N, C-alpha and C positions, 0 to 999 in steps of 0.2 A: 265299447262304442256302440251307439245306436245305429240301426239300419235306416236307409233312406228310400222313400218312394218318389219317383218323378211323375207328377200328374200334368197332363196337358189341359189347358182350358178349352181346347178344341183339337180336332184331328190335325195331323201334320204341323204341330206347333214347334217341333224340334226336340221331342222327348228323347229319341234314340241318340241324338248328338249330345244333348246335355247330360245324358246318363254316362256316356264314356268320358266326357270332359270332367265331370265331378269325380268320377272314379279315378281317373288318371291323376288329378290334382291330389287326391288323398293318398294315392300310391306313391307319388313323388315326395310326400311328406313322411313316408316311411311305414305306412299302414298296408296290410294285405287286404286287397279289395277284389270283389267279383261283381259282375253285372248279371242281372236275372230278369226274365220276363215270364210270368206264370203261363200266359197264353198269348200266342201270336196268330194272326191271320195273314198269311203271306205265301205266294207261290215261289218266293225267292229263298231257297234253302241251300245249306252247305252240309257236307259230310264231315263229322267230327273225328277227332283222333281216336275215339272209342268205337267208330263205325256207325254211330247213330246220326240222326238227321235233326237239325234245328234251323230256325229262321236265320237269315243272313245278318240281321242286326245284332243278335246276341253273339254270333260267330265273330263278327267284325269287332265288337266291343272286347271280346276275349283276346283277340289278336293284338289290339291296341295295348292291352294290359300285359301281354306276354304270357297268357295262361294256357294251359292245356284245355282243349275244347271237349265238352261232353254234353249229354242230354240234360244234365242238371241245370244248365243255364236257361233252358226253355222246355219245360216238361210237357207242354201241350201246344201243338201246332196244327192249324187248320189250313188246308190247301183246296183250291177249287176242285170240285168233283162234278160228276155227271148231274145234270138237271139242277135241282135245288139242294143237292147234297154236297158235303165237303169230305175230303179225305182227312180222317182224324189220326194224328200221329201223337202217341203218348210215350213219354220217356224214350224218344228217339226212334220208335218203330211204328209202322203203319198198323193200326188196330182194325179199322173198318171205314166204310163210307157211311156217313150219317146225314140224314135230313137235318137242316139247321134247327128246325123246331124240336126234333128229337134230341139234338145235341144239348139244347138249353134245358130240356126236361130232365136229362140225365146228368146235369152238370155236377151234382154232388158226388157222383161216382169218380170224378176227376180230382177232387180235392185231396184225397190221400196221396196221389202222385205229386201234386204241387207241394204238399207239406213235406214229403220225403226229400224232394230236391232242394227246397228252401232250407230245411234243417241241415242237410248235408253241407251246403255252402256256409250256413251260419256258424257251424262248428269249425269249419276250416279257415274262415277268413275273419278279419277284424270287422269289416263292414261289407254288407251286401247292398248294392245300389239297384233298386227294382224299378224297371221301366213300366209305366202304365200303358193303357191302350185307349185311344180316342179320348173322349171326355169322361171324367169319373162320375158325372152327375146326370147321366141319361136315366131319368127317374123310373122309367118303365123297365129298365134292365139292371138297376143297381144291385138287386139280389142275385144277379147272374154274372156279376163283374168279377172275374177271377184276378185280373191283372191290377186293378186299382183298389176297389173297396175291400175285397176279401183279404188281400195281402196286407193292406194298411191296418185293417181292423184285427185280423188274426195275429199279426206279429208286431203290432204297435209301432210301426215305422214312423219316423219323422217324414214330413212331406214338403217337397218343393214344387210349387206351381210354375208352369212354363206357359206364357201367353204369346201368341203370334200377332204382333202389331200390324203386320203387313195385310192381314185379312180384314182389318177394320173392326170396330166395336170392341177394342181391347179393354176399355173400362168396364163395359157390361159383362164381358166374359170373365174377367177377374172377380168382380163383385159377385156375379151370379154363381160361379162355381164355388167360391169360398163359402157363400151363405147357404148353398144347397147341400154342402157336405154334412154328414152326421156330426153332431156336436163333439163327439170324441175325436174325430179326425180333424175338425177345425182347430182344436187345441194343439194338434201336432204339426200344424203348418208353420214351417220356418219362415217362409216368405215367398215372393214371386220373382221370377226372372222374365223380363220383357224381352222377347226375342225378335230378330229379323227387322231391326229398325234401319231404314234407309235415310241417308243424309246426316246432317249435323246432330249428334246425340244430345247436345245441350238444349235443342229445341223441345226435348221431352222433360226438361227439369220441372216444369209446372205439373206435368203428368205424374212424375215421381212424388211430388208433394201431395197431390190429390190422393194417390193410392195409399201413401203412408199416413197422412193426417186425417183424411176423411174416411177412408176405408179401414184404417188401422191395420194394414197389412204391410210388413217390411218389404222393400224392394231390394233384392239381392244383386241386381245388376240390370243394365240396359245394354243389350248386345247388338252389334251391327249385323246387317244382312251380309253374310259372307258365303258365297257358293263353296261347298265342300268337295263335291264331285267324287266322293268315296262312300262305300257302304250303302249304296242305294237300296232302300227297303221295299219300295213299291213303284208302280209306274208313274205315280204323281211326282215323287221325288226325282225320278229319272228324267222326266220332262223338264225339270227345273235346272238341269245341268247347264253350266256355262263353259264355253270352250274358247281358247285363244287360238284361232286358226288362220291368223294373218300370214303365217309362214307355210301354210299347208301346200303340199305338192300332190297329195292323194285324196281323192273323194271316195269315201266308203259308206255304203248304206246298210243299215240293219233293218230287216223287215219286222215291223212292230205289229204282230198279230194280237188278237184280244187276250189270249191266255199265255202270252210271252212270259218266260221265267228266267231266273238267273241273270238279271241285268248287270250284275257285277262283273260278268265276263268282259265287259267293254270299258271298264274304268281305265285300263292302260291306254286305250285308243283315244279316249276323251282327253287324257293327260298329254298325249303326244302332239306337239305343236305342228308336226308335219302332216298330220291327218285331220281332215275335215270329216267329222262323223255326222251322219244324218239318219234319223229314224223315220222310216217310210211306212205309212199305214193307208195310203190312198193309191188309186190306180194312176200312177204317173210314169212317165218314161224313165227307164233305168239306164239309158245310154250314157249319161254323163258320169256314171260311177265307175271307178277302177275295180271295185270289188263289191259283191253283194254277200251279206251274211244272213243266213237263216238261223235264228237263235233257238234256244231251248223253249219248250212249251209244256205246260201242265196238262193240256188237253190237245194232243197232237193231231188227231184226226179231225176234231172240230176246227182247229186252226187251218188245217189243210183244205177243208171244205170252204172255209171263209176266204182263203186265197183264190179258190176257183170262182166263188160267187162275185168277188169284187174286181176280178180281172188281173190281179197281180200274178196269179198262177201262170197265165199265158206270157206275161212280161218276163217272168223268171225263166220260163221254159225256153224262150228264144234269146235270152241274154247271152252275149258273146264274151263277156269279161270273166274274171275269176270269181268262182262261186264257192263259198264255204258254208257247210252245215254243222251246227253244234247240237248234239243230243237230239231233241225233238226235230230240229231243222235237218239234222243228218238223217233221221228216220224218214222224213218226207221225201228224201232223194231216191228212195228205193222204189222198186216196181209196184209192190203191193204192201199195204199195212193191214194186219189182221188182229182185231180185238175180239176174239171168240168168247172171252170170259166177261165181256162188258165191264172192263176195269175203268175205262175212261168215258164210256158211252152208256146211254140208257138201255141199249140192247146190243147183242153181238153185231159186229159190223166189219165189213171188208171194203177198203177204199184204195183206189188206184193212186199211187204217188207220182212223182215226176219221172220215174223210170230212168233216171240217170245211172242207177246202180242195179245190176241184174241179180237181185235177190229179194226176199220178202222180209218184212219186219213182223214178228209175232210178239204180241203183248203177253207176257207171262205173269202169273200171280206173284211169284217171288220177285220182289223188287231188288235191283242191283244197287247196293250202297258200298262203294269202294273209294278209298283215298290212298294215294301213294305216288310212286315214281313211275312214269310211263315213257316208252319210246314210241313216238308216232312221227311219221314223215321223216324219219332219220334224226329226230331231235329228242334229247332227254329232257324231261320236264316234270314238275310236280302238278298234280291235278286231282280231280275226283269224278266219280260217276254216280248218277242218281236217275235210274230209268227202269221202266217195265219192258220196253221194247228190246228184242234180241234179233241179231242176224247171225246165221250160221257161217256164211262165207266171210263176212267182214265184221267180226265181233267187237272191234275196237276203232278202226278207222279205214278209210278208203281214199285213194287218190288216182286221178286220171288226168294227166297233163299232156294235152296234145293240141294241135292247131284248131281243131273243131270245138273242143270243150275242155275247159280248165276247171276241173271239179275236185274238191276234197271235202271230207267230212269226218267227224269223230264224235264218239260218245263222251269224250273227256271235256269237263269244264275247267275254267281258269287257265286255258292254254295261252292267252295273251299276257298273262303275268310273266311268261318266259321271254326274256330279251332275245334269246336265240331263235325262238319260234317266230316272233314278230319279224326278225330279220329274214328268216327263211321265207316267210309269206309275202313280205312287201318289197324286198330288195329288187326282185326281178320286174316289179311294176314301175319302178322309177330309179334310175341309176344314182340319183342324189339322196336317196333315202338314207338316213342316219339313225342308228339306234340310240336309246337312252336307258339309263339304269332305273327301271321302274321301282324296284325295291327301295333304293336310296331316295327316290322322289317321294314315295309314299311315306317313308319315315319322317323326312324333313317336312312334308306337307302337314302331317298329323301333329308333329311337335309344334310347328309354328301356329297352327290353328288353335291348339290347346293353350299355348302361352298367351296368345292374343286375347282369348276369352277370359283366362284366369285373371289378367290384369284389370278386367272390368267387373269381376265378381267379388262380392263381400264374403271372402272365404273365412274370415275371422268370425263372422256371424254364424255361418254354417257350422264351424267347428265348436262354437260355444253351445250350440243346440244338440250336437250329436256326441260330443266327447264326455264320457262318463268317468 
């Protein structure tokens, strides 16, 4: 069986979603399938079963397929770094901080790692579905494009284009991307999926005819716009979440600072109909919220300074409701944050935190990457840690529940996936709060989503092209 590349005709076309949908359809047909992305740029990362670090999209795709997670799924990951640099993670481990120009200059040094990981998956699975990145025809960067051009050319993958009709200009994007591809890759294009169509799908019948007859590109399906609300890869996809909060009894705010990370922590709250979740990034009153959450951050001290500059720091400092900090947000709660090695900043820095917790956070060179079972706040749950900051007094979590301040925080991510933890956290805020089974919800939601899209895809055409 031939492997597949999923190319978007633009950024945020839905590549990550289509990748796991196609993979799951093939898996349901009896094939062994893995998802792969050579290089990702994301502050949203998970710790794998092997203790490595990969982007959330590939982790999520693997969980949909029921696979063990490892660095092979995403060999190169770039995360926001100090100044114009990025934190370079290769085969699951932090290698260095590199200036973006330096990264592109040394790109060939990363190809052996990409090849090792792809070949590992290729030998183990019948089909590898490879997610691209952005547009594959940024002409000034095509020779530096690991996820699209390099993979498709080096491993001769079949290609499915994904076009976002919601953005507008769908015909130009499809025609332009197809004709700007190198001739070898054009010949490997199976067809195009038109994604995110709002309204009556039959209204695009003439569009399908134009693409197939005039452009000579098969249309593999026209897919409706369907909010998925799981597997958020970046802040843009997060802001597009849709929530049914008609039955909400609790208002919860998440502070949306510039370098916020691990957005997936909040998927269970978005799914819960009793919770109205709002992301706050401007200096507004916080009095209406029953709880404030300070989430993870890739650049903690920079985001802390941002809070001080825009006035939210003072709002949070005087807030009287329940306050929860997760990882970077937890670190901000301490008296002092010390980055003496300039791990996240352009120079060594010491910054005053909220001083809710009487201890200091020290950023250590050795990054904590842990995944497992934890007991925090008296609750047993599964989660993971991914941080440089360390506290001697409170290395895992802190809690202070009294009439003056109701504060808790933890280094552990994915805590809201635990039904028991959510009950612990929210039950005392409203007596009518009722828990739901998030794991069951997630499985049903994913299955229904895949089934609804499969019925609109030309799976037979795809199979004809990849089945050897």
